[in-house]
DOSE-735161 format. One record per residue: residue number from 0; x, y, z of N, C-alpha, C in turn. Coordinates in steps of 0.1 Angstrom, whole numbers. Layout:
// DOSE-735161
SITE baba n_east n_north  n_up ca_east ca_north ca_up c_east c_north  c_up
SITE  NUM      X       Y     Z       X        Y     Z      X       Y     Z
...
***
This chain:
// DOSE-735161
SITE baba n_east n_north  n_up ca_east ca_north ca_up c_east c_north  c_up
SITE    0    749    2063   733     754     2050   737    752    2048   752
SITE    1    747    2037   756     744     2036   771    756    2033   779
SITE    2    755    2035   791     766     2033   801    770    2018   801
SITE    3    761    2009   800     763     1995   800    772    1991   788
SITE    4    768    1996   776     776     1993   764    790    1998   765
SITE    5    792    2011   771     805     2016   773    814    2008   782
SITE    6    807    2003   793     814     1995   802    819    1981   796
SITE    7    810    1976   788     813     1963   781    824    1965   771
SITE    8    824    1976   764     835     1979   754    848    1981   762
SITE    9    848    1988   773     860     1990   781    866    1977   786
SITE   10    857    1968   791     861     1955   796    868    1947   785
SITE   11    861    1947   773     866     1940   762    880    1945   757
SITE   12    882    1958   757     894     1964   753    905    1961   764
SITE   13    901    1961   776     911     1958   787    916    1944   786
SITE   14    906    1934   783     910     1920   781    920    1919   769
SITE   15    917    1925   758     925     1924   746    939    1930   749
SITE   16    940    1941   756     953     1947   759    961    1938   769
SITE   17    954    1932   778     960     1923   788    966    1910   781
SITE   18    958    1905   771     962     1893   764    975    1896   756
SITE   19    974    1908   749     986     1912   741    998    1914   749
SITE   20    997    1920   761    1008     1921   770   1014    1908   775
SITE   21   1005    1898   778    1009     1885   782   1016    1878   771
SITE   22   1011    1879   759    1018     1873   747   1032    1879   745
SITE   23   1033    1892   746    1046     1899   744   1056    1895   755
SITE   24   1051    1893   768    1059     1889   779   1064    1875   776
SITE   25   1055    1866   771    1059     1852   769   1069    1852   757
SITE   26   1067    1860   747    1077     1861   736   1091    1865   741
SITE   27   1091    1875   750    1103     1881   755   1111    1870   762
SITE   28   1104    1862   771    1111     1852   779   1116    1841   770
SITE   29   1108    1837   760    1113     1826   751   1124    1831   742
SITE   30   1124    1843   737    1134     1849   729   1147    1849   737
SITE   31   1147    1853   750    1158     1854   759   1165    1840   760
SITE   32   1157    1830   762    1162     1816   763   1169    1812   750
SITE   33   1163    1814   739    1168     1809   726   1180    1817   721
SITE   34   1181    1830   725    1192     1838   722   1204    1833   730
SITE   35   1202    1829   742    1213     1823   750   1218    1810   744
SITE   36   1209    1802   740    1212     1789   733   1220    1792   721
SITE   37   1216    1801   712    1222     1804   700   1237    1809   702
SITE   38   1238    1818   712    1251     1823   716   1260    1813   721
SITE   39   1255    1803   729    1264     1793   735   1269    1784   724
SITE   40   1261    1781   713    1266     1772   703   1269    1779   690
SITE   41   1270    1792   690    1273     1800   678   1263    1797   666
SITE   42   1251    1797   669    1240     1794   660   1233    1807   656
SITE   43   1226    1807   645    1218     1818   641   1205    1819   649
SITE   44   1202    1830   655    1190     1832   663   1179    1838   655
SITE   45   1167    1832   655    1155     1839   649   1145    1841   660
SITE   46   1142    1854   663    1133     1857   674   1118    1855   670
SITE   47   1110    1853   680    1095     1853   677   1091    1868   678
SITE   48   1085    1873   667    1082     1887   667   1067    1889   663
SITE   49   1062    1900   666    1048     1903   663   1038    1897   673
SITE   50   1026    1902   673    1016     1896   682   1006    1888   674
SITE   51   1007    1875   675     997     1866   668    991    1858   679
SITE   52    980    1862   684     973     1856   695    968    1842   692
SITE   53    963    1840   680     957     1827   676    967    1819   667
SITE   54    978    1824   664     988     1817   656   1002    1821   661
SITE   55   1006    1814   672    1018     1818   679   1031    1817   670
SITE   56   1040    1826   672    1053     1825   666   1063    1820   677
SITE   57   1072    1812   673    1082     1806   682   1096    1809   678
SITE   58   1105    1812   687    1119     1814   684   1126    1801   680
SITE   59   1138    1803   674    1146     1791   671   1160    1795   669
SITE   60   1169    1785   670    1183     1787   668   1187    1776   658
SITE   61   1195    1780   648    1198     1770   637   1212    1773   632
SITE   62   1218    1762   626    1232     1763   621   1238    1750   621
SITE   63   1251    1749   625    1258     1736   626   1267    1736   638
SITE   64   1269    1724   644    1278     1722   655   1287    1711   651
SITE   65   1300    1713   650    1310     1703   646   1305    1696   632
SITE   66   1300    1705   623    1296     1700   610   1283    1693   609
SITE   67   1276    1692   621    1262     1685   621   1252    1696   620
SITE   68   1243    1696   610    1232     1706   609   1223    1705   621
SITE   69   1220    1716   627    1212     1717   640   1201    1727   639
SITE   70   1189    1723   644    1178     1732   646   1173    1730   660
SITE   71   1172    1741   668    1167     1740   681   1155    1749   682
SITE   72   1143    1744   684    1131     1752   684   1121    1747   695
SITE   73   1109    1752   695    1099     1748   705   1085    1748   698
SITE   74   1076    1742   705    1062     1743   701   1053    1741   713
SITE   75   1041    1744   711    1031     1743   722   1020    1734   719
SITE   76   1016    1725   728    1004     1716   726    994    1721   735
SITE   77    982    1724   730     971     1729   738    960    1718   739
SITE   78    955    1717   751     944     1707   754    935    1713   764
SITE   79    923    1718   759     914     1725   768    920    1738   773
SITE   80    921    1740   786     927     1752   791    942    1751   794
SITE   81    947    1739   792     962     1737   795    970    1738   782
SITE   82    982    1743   784     992     1745   773   1005    1740   778
SITE   83   1011    1731   770    1024     1725   774   1034    1729   764
SITE   84   1045    1735   768    1056     1739   759   1066    1727   757
SITE   85   1070    1725   745    1080     1714   742   1092    1720   736
SITE   86   1104    1716   740    1116     1720   734   1121    1709   725
SITE   87   1126    1712   713    1130     1702   703   1144    1705   698
SITE   88   1152    1695   697    1165     1696   691   1165    1686   679
SITE   89   1168    1691   667    1168     1683   655   1182    1684   649
SITE   90   1188    1672   647    1202     1671   641   1201    1663   628
SITE   91   1207    1668   618    1207     1660   605   1217    1649   606
SITE   92   1213    1637   601    1221     1625   600   1225    1623   586
SITE   93   1238    1620   584    1243     1618   570   1238    1605   565
SITE   94   1237    1603   552    1233     1591   546   1218    1589   545
SITE   95   1214    1579   538    1200     1576   536   1195    1563   541
SITE   96   1204    1557   549    1201     1543   554   1195    1543   568
SITE   97   1190    1554   573    1184     1554   586   1170    1551   586
SITE   98   1165    1543   595    1151     1539   597   1145    1546   609
SITE   99   1132    1545   610    1125     1551   621   1129    1544   634
SITE  100   1131    1552   644    1135     1546   657   1130    1556   668
SITE  101   1125    1550   679    1120     1559   690   1125    1553   704
SITE  102   1131    1562   712    1135     1558   726   1127    1567   735
SITE  103   1121    1561   745    1115     1568   756   1119    1562   769
SITE  104   1120    1570   780    1124     1565   793   1114    1555   799
SITE  105   1118    1544   804    1110     1535   811   1103    1541   823
SITE  106   1090    1539   825    1083     1544   837   1073    1533   841
SITE  107   1066    1536   852    1056     1526   857   1046    1522   847
SITE  108   1040    1532   840    1029     1529   831   1034    1520   819
SITE  109   1046    1523   814    1052     1516   803   1055    1502   808
SITE  110   1060    1500   820    1063     1487   825   1050    1479   826
SITE  111   1039    1485   830    1026     1478   830   1022    1474   816
SITE  112   1025    1483   806    1022     1480   792   1029    1467   788
SITE  113   1041    1466   792    1049     1453   789   1042    1441   794
SITE  114   1037    1442   806    1031     1431   813   1018    1426   805
SITE  115   1011    1435   798     999     1431   791   1002    1429   776
SITE  116   1015    1428   773    1018     1424   759   1023    1434   750
SITE  117   1024    1447   754    1030     1457   745   1045    1456   745
SITE  118   1050    1450   735    1064     1446   734   1073    1457   728
SITE  119   1085    1459   733    1094     1468   727   1106    1459   723
SITE  120   1116    1466   716    1127     1459   711   1138    1457   722
SITE  121   1144    1445   723    1154     1443   732   1167    1442   724
SITE  122   1177    1451   727    1189     1451   719   1201    1444   726
SITE  123   1199    1438   738    1209     1430   744   1219    1438   752
SITE  124   1215    1451   755    1224     1459   764   1215    1462   776
SITE  125   1218    1456   788    1209     1458   799   1208    1473   804
SITE  126   1219    1480   802    1218     1495   806   1208    1502   798
SITE  127   1205    1497   786    1194     1503   777   1181    1496   779
SITE  128   1181    1483   778    1169     1475   778   1161    1477   792
SITE  129   1169    1479   802    1162     1480   816   1157    1494   818
SITE  130   1161    1504   810    1157     1518   813   1150    1525   802
SITE  131   1149    1519   790    1143     1526   779   1133    1517   772
SITE  132   1123    1523   766    1114     1516   757   1119    1519   743
SITE  133   1122    1509   736    1128     1510   722   1119    1505   712
SITE  134   1115    1514   702    1106     1510   691   1113    1513   678
SITE  135   1111    1505   668    1116     1508   655   1109    1500   644
SITE  136   1109    1506   632    1103     1499   621   1111    1487   616
SITE  137   1124    1487   621    1133     1476   617   1141    1472   629
SITE  138   1139    1461   635    1145     1456   647   1160    1455   645
SITE  139   1165    1450   633    1179     1448   631   1186    1462   630
SITE  140   1179    1472   624    1185     1485   624   1187    1490   638
SITE  141   1177    1489   647    1178     1493   660   1190    1487   668
SITE  142   1191    1474   666    1203     1468   673   1216    1472   667
SITE  143   1216    1475   654    1228     1480   647   1232    1494   651
SITE  144   1222    1503   650    1225     1517   652   1228    1521   667
SITE  145   1221    1513   676    1223     1516   690   1236    1508   695
SITE  146   1247    1512   689    1260     1505   693   1264    1510   706
SITE  147   1275    1505   711    1280     1508   724   1283    1523   726
SITE  148   1289    1529   715    1293     1543   716   1280    1552   717
SITE  149   1270    1549   708    1258     1556   708   1251    1555   722
SITE  150   1250    1543   727    1243     1541   740   1251    1548   751
SITE  151   1264    1549   751    1272     1556   761   1268    1571   761
SITE  152   1267    1577   750    1263     1591   749   1249    1594   753
SITE  153   1240    1585   750    1226     1586   754   1225    1585   769
SITE  154   1233    1576   775    1232     1575   790   1239    1587   797
SITE  155   1247    1595   790    1252     1607   795   1242    1618   797
SITE  156   1231    1617   790    1221     1627   790   1212    1627   802
SITE  157   1207    1639   806    1196     1640   815   1184    1638   807
SITE  158   1180    1625   806    1170     1621   796   1156    1623   802
SITE  159   1148    1633   796    1135     1635   802   1124    1636   791
SITE  160   1127    1630   779    1117     1631   769   1117    1619   759
SITE  161   1118    1622   746    1119     1611   737   1129    1614   727
SITE  162   1136    1604   722    1147     1605   712   1142    1597   700
SITE  163   1142    1603   688    1137     1597   676   1146    1598   664
SITE  164   1147    1588   656    1153     1590   643   1141    1590   633
SITE  165   1139    1600   625    1128     1602   616   1132    1610   604
SITE  166   1130    1605   592    1133     1612   580   1147    1617   579
SITE  167   1156    1609   584    1171     1612   583   1175    1622   593
SITE  168   1167    1625   604    1171     1634   614   1170    1627   628
SITE  169   1179    1631   637    1179     1627   651   1171    1638   658
SITE  170   1160    1635   665    1152     1645   671   1149    1641   686
SITE  171   1153    1651   694    1151     1649   709   1140    1660   713
SITE  172   1130    1655   720    1119     1664   725   1117    1662   739
SITE  173   1116    1673   747    1112     1672   761   1103    1684   764
SITE  174   1095    1682   775    1085     1692   779   1092    1703   786
SITE  175   1088    1716   784    1093     1727   790   1106    1733   783
SITE  176   1108    1746   784    1120     1751   778   1129    1755   790
SITE  177   1142    1755   788    1151     1757   800   1153    1771   803
SITE  178   1144    1776   812    1145     1790   816   1155    1793   827
SITE  179   1157    1784   836    1166     1787   847   1181    1784   843
SITE  180   1190    1789   850    1204     1787   847   1208    1772   848
SITE  181   1203    1766   858    1206     1751   860   1200    1743   849
SITE  182   1188    1746   844    1182     1738   833   1190    1741   820
SITE  183   1194    1754   819    1202     1757   807   1215    1749   806
SITE  184   1222    1748   817    1234     1741   818   1232    1726   814
SITE  185   1221    1720   820    1217     1707   817   1214    1705   802
SITE  186   1207    1715   796    1203     1715   782   1216    1715   773
SITE  187   1225    1724   777    1237     1725   769   1245    1712   769
SITE  188   1245    1705   780    1252     1692   781   1244    1682   773
SITE  189   1231    1682   773    1223     1673   765   1226    1675   750
SITE  190   1227    1688   745    1230     1691   731   1243    1685   727
SITE  191   1253    1687   736    1267     1681   732   1266    1666   732
SITE  192   1259    1660   741    1257     1645   740   1250    1641   727
SITE  193   1240    1648   723    1232     1645   711   1241    1647   699
SITE  194   1250    1656   699    1260     1658   688   1268    1645   687
SITE  195   1273    1640   698    1281     1628   698   1273    1616   694
SITE  196   1260    1616   698    1251     1605   693   1250    1605   678
SITE  197   1248    1617   672    1247     1618   658   1260    1614   651
SITE  198   1271    1618   656    1284     1614   650   1285    1599   651
SITE  199   1282    1593   662    1284     1578   664   1274    1570   655
SITE  200   1263    1576   651    1253     1569   643   1257    1570   628
SITE  201   1266    1579   624    1270     1580   610   1281    1571   607
***
């Protein structure tokens, strides 16, 4: 076997080992975050285990808070060389009368979209209409379910993502997982506000 082939094999093995170590390091960090979340809300923690380079495993916490079924997990969206982590909180809503609903924070690009005719639902509450894009399959449902109590708890949140009602679940998604202590505290507060939103929607 030539020296060039041995060097090539050595480089390939080094790269594989390096990738495995990076994956394990990433798993450890994510597991630490979700174990803290599970401990804070007395949920069951499921760690991401094993090395699956092309099929990542993700940790999650699940159980119930104040009688509301809860799943807190994450996923990654890849585009080219970039990878974005998303944190997701899913709460079960009682009853079968919930319709699809989506709230996202107003920003410059969405304001421009309104100007060119991309309409959202106006519910008649300036504190919501002026700061959120509201979409729903049923306008009357949106106005009904976004009552004063629900809106109050939504406005309590450090809102940095999207809030959806889908298939009988209340789902909040934001980019990044809360690794720092300050972000964890903000996340804990958001979860408690979401629990109150779910209660007020039922």
